[in-house]
C-alpha positions, 0 to 999 in steps of 0.5 A: 667896545663890549666886554670880550666874553669869548676871548676871556673864556678862551684865555682864562686857562692860559692865565692859569697855566702861566701862573702855575708855570711861573710860580717857583716850586708851588705846592701840589695843593696850590697848583690844583687850586689854581687850575680849578679856579681858572677852569671854574671861572671860564665855565661860569663865564660860558654859562653867563654867555649862554644865559644872555645869548639872543634866542629871538627869531631875528638872531637865527644864523647870526654870530654873537659875541663876535670879536675881530682883529687884524692878525696877518694882513698879508693873507687877510687873516684875522683873530676872529672869534664868535659863537652861534647856536652850533658852537655855543653848546660845544664851548659850554661842554668843553669848559664844563669838562675842563673843571671836571678834568681838574677834579679827577686829577686831584690826586696826581702825584707825578709832576703836578705842575707840568701836568696841570699846565698841559691840561689847561693848554689843552682846554684853551686849544679845543675852545679855540677850535669851537670859537674860531671863525677864521680858517687859519686861526681854526687850523692853528688851534686844531694843531695846538691841541696835539702838543698837550695831548701828546705829553699827557698820554706819553708822560702820565699814561700807562701801558704802551703810552709812548706808542699810543701817543705817537700813533695819535700824533701821526694820525692827526698830523696826516689828517691835518696835512690834508685839511691844510691842503683843503684850506689853501685850496679854498683860500686860492679860490675865494681869497677869503678865510672867513668861515661865514662868508664861505657858506655855499661856495661856488665852483666858478673859479675853483682851483681844484674840484669842489669835491676834492676840497670837500674830501681833503677837509672831511678826511681830517675830520673823519680821523678825529671823529673817528670814522671806520676805518680811520678809528684805530688810534682811538682805542690805544690812546684811550687805553693808555691815557690818564683819566683826565686826558681820556675824559677830554679826549672822548668828551670834547676832542672827538667833537672837533671832527663832527663840528668841522664836518658841519661848520666847513664841509656841509656849510661851505660845500652843500651840493657836494655834501648832498652828492656824497651823503649816501656813501657817508651814511653807509660809513656811519652805519658801519661805524655804529655796528662795527664799533658796538660789535667790537665793544662786546669783545673787549676785556679792558674797561677803558678799551671797552668804553673807547670802542663804544665811542666809535659806535656812538660817534657813528650816530653823529655822522648819520645825523650830519649826512642825513642833511635835514634840519632835525638830523643836524640838530640831533647830531649836535645834541648827540655830540654834547650828550656823548661828551657828558655821558662818556666823560662820566664813563671814563671818570667811573672807570678811573675811579674803579681802577684807582680803588681796585687797581684792576681794569680787566673784566676777568679779574673784577666782580662783586664790587657793588657792596664795597662801592655803593655810590660808584655802582649807582653812578656807573649804572646811570652812566651806562643806562644813559649810554644805551639811551634810557628815557629821561637821560640825554642819551635818549633825547639825542639819539631819538632826535637824530633817528627821527631826523634821519628817518624822515630826511629826503636827501638820501635814498634808502635812508629809512633802512640805514636808520633802522640798521643804526637803531640796531646799534642800541641793542648791541649797546644794551648788551655790552653795557649790562654785561660790563656792569654785571661783570664788574659789580655783581656776582660773589664778592671777591676777598681781594676787594674786601677793603676797597673804598668808595668815592670820596667827597671830591669824587662825588662832586665830580660824578654828581655834576655829570649826572646832573647835566645828563638828567637836565638835558634828558628831561628838558632837551629844549634847553639846548635844542632851541639854541642848536636849531638857530645854528643849523637852520641856515645850513639846512636852507643851503641844503634845501631842506 
């Protein structure tokens, strides 16, 4: 039997949390070092998997590093994990963010043992979503993620943290209930829970119309992405969550929605996706423009970045339902790019708040002199967010727009794409306005002794910058892999 790479990546954080949980009265330093070691090990192994991933033409569409064990024989459910070009980049994204979430939490004082336990469980649950190939296993990990995120927001958050945590849970549970109904409908129709076997599902013996199954799944994913008007949980959750939870929420958790749309909705129901693509592309453009316009009105730094995520995830929805191979590749690259860019933005907002104890734009200003490292990295993150050439943001948005504009699947797609491009103009407006309000203008006396980033902060934020620049300068490092995953789906769509 070959080495179980994926299960090891998946459960290394669980081993870490068990050690932390069972250690009697560990010191804070011991807890955070244990969390760092196990997240680093998981990330290193994911990089090893990426390096030995078979990129030959013969491997296109194939699941690699597959592990399959009988789990619930009565319903033919398996512990079935594996990765292809679609899921591997997202696994790497989550393991990368897992390490950096530990680093941004280095100075957590409140109940560090419980905090890092929930953080490690959150990493495993999201990794499980990206690597599961069985619908029941997929749903189990999807639901498991709720528990650690709820506690991270409600215990270690700020402001109306209990309200925001409960609102997040309610929204997600509603979407999960609809998803479960869709999964059950698929199972009763086909008798199979294997995602790869279900591609291009026939309507011959469907227990309910395929369009109904499609929208049951899609609604759950749209809440998570999130898509307008199902987005209202996101600003509250981001605003009141601790920095590490915001980083993972924006960086990886939202991507569960986009991944589910491609892996399940488009792959299993290609004809339904083609039928309703015009409606979903319109929703994508509305999300882009609405999210960007509302971002311009925000005064709280975290709320501003949260609404910008609504706008940028609209690009993912546009790329997915333009339904061409290039647009799907762009959508997956946009998920990865948004993960590292917005993860960095939330890390920078956390640093500004930790140093200045202020997040309101009306009360900030003139920090550039006190925070030279933070202002440079924050500016890089902002410019990457608005799609500056040489950053991952440009590569992802350009491929998405090119793929969408040239797609034959949706009438008027050229107009919708141009409207989506206008979102970049609004992004430039709110990013530059934010940077000017926070860092420039006359220095304020109350911030005269504010410190800059320390060594742990620098390791974290420079890691983000390196990833952003690597993907921006050489996007083929990911697109060559992503194309292997989306090509079979594009064939089902006839594109």
